[in-house]
N, C-alpha and C positions, 0 to 999 in steps of 0.2 A: 503494499499499500503506499503511495508515495507521498511525500508529505505535502499538505495543501489539497489533500481528499480526506474522504470518509467512507466507511461503509457500515453497515450493521451485521449484528450476529444472524440474522435472520438470509441477508444475500451471501454470506459467505457460508452459511448450512447448505442453501440451496446449491452452492457453488461446487461442494465435495458429497454431495446427498447423505446431509445429516441434519440436525434441529439445532437450532438455536442455543438452547441452553446446555447442552454437551461445548459449545462454543465455547461460552460463556464463563463456565466451568471449568475449561483448560485456561483462556488467557487470565483468569483469576489466580492461578496456580503456579503457571509457567511462565518466565522469562520469554516474552515474543517482541521483538523488535517492532515498534508501530501499534502496539496492541491498544493507546490510548486512542488511535483512528479508528476503533472498530465502536461504533454508537448503538443505542437503541433504536428503534423505528421511529421515524421522526426528525433526527438528530440527535436525540438527547445523549447527554452521556449518563450511563448508568449512575443510581444512587449510592450503589457500592461499590463503584471503581475504585480501585487502589493500584498504588504502582507494585510490583513482586518483588524490584530491585531494593534490597535493602538499603535506610537510608533515603529512599526518593518520596518526597513530600510534595513536590512543587503540584501546583493545578492544572488537571489535565486542559481544562479550557484554555487556560495561558497558553500553554502549552500549542494548542492546535491552532490559534489565533495566530501565535510567534511562524509559526509553518504556513500561515495563509488561508487559513478557515475563516469564513466570517459566522456570526452568529446573528441571528435577527433579536428584534426586542424583548420575544418573549423566553430565550435563551436556547433555543434549538441552532443548530447548525444549518448554514442555508444551502436549500438542496442544489445549487448549481456546482459545489464540492462534492457529490455525492456519488459513488462508486456503485453502481446497481450489479448484480450478479453477471449480466450482460457485459457490464464495464469491465468486472473482474476478468470474464473468462477470455474477453478479448486482448485484455492487455498480457495475461498468461501466452496466448497463442501467437502473441507479437514476439514474446521472449522467448520463444520455441520450447513451451511447457506445454504437455496436452493435458487438457482438461481432465482427462479421465484419471 
């Protein structure tokens, strides 16, 4: 997931043939680069989001904003930065990664 973009747990789940909850559980327990770019449906940062990396406590919204993700007045990430399942699959195919 490139800086300045975000996706949802559901988009990732659809891409790999899983469900959103296992994706969230995995990201909550495993240090994955860019995990802060995976948001809830509608562009919301999960209320239970926490950094897996020890000692890290920066605000994920501030990190996303510093990467170029804008937020609406109501606090959700703007849709124009959203990478859908189709966008993710396209990016993988461009990188030579088979989506299967």
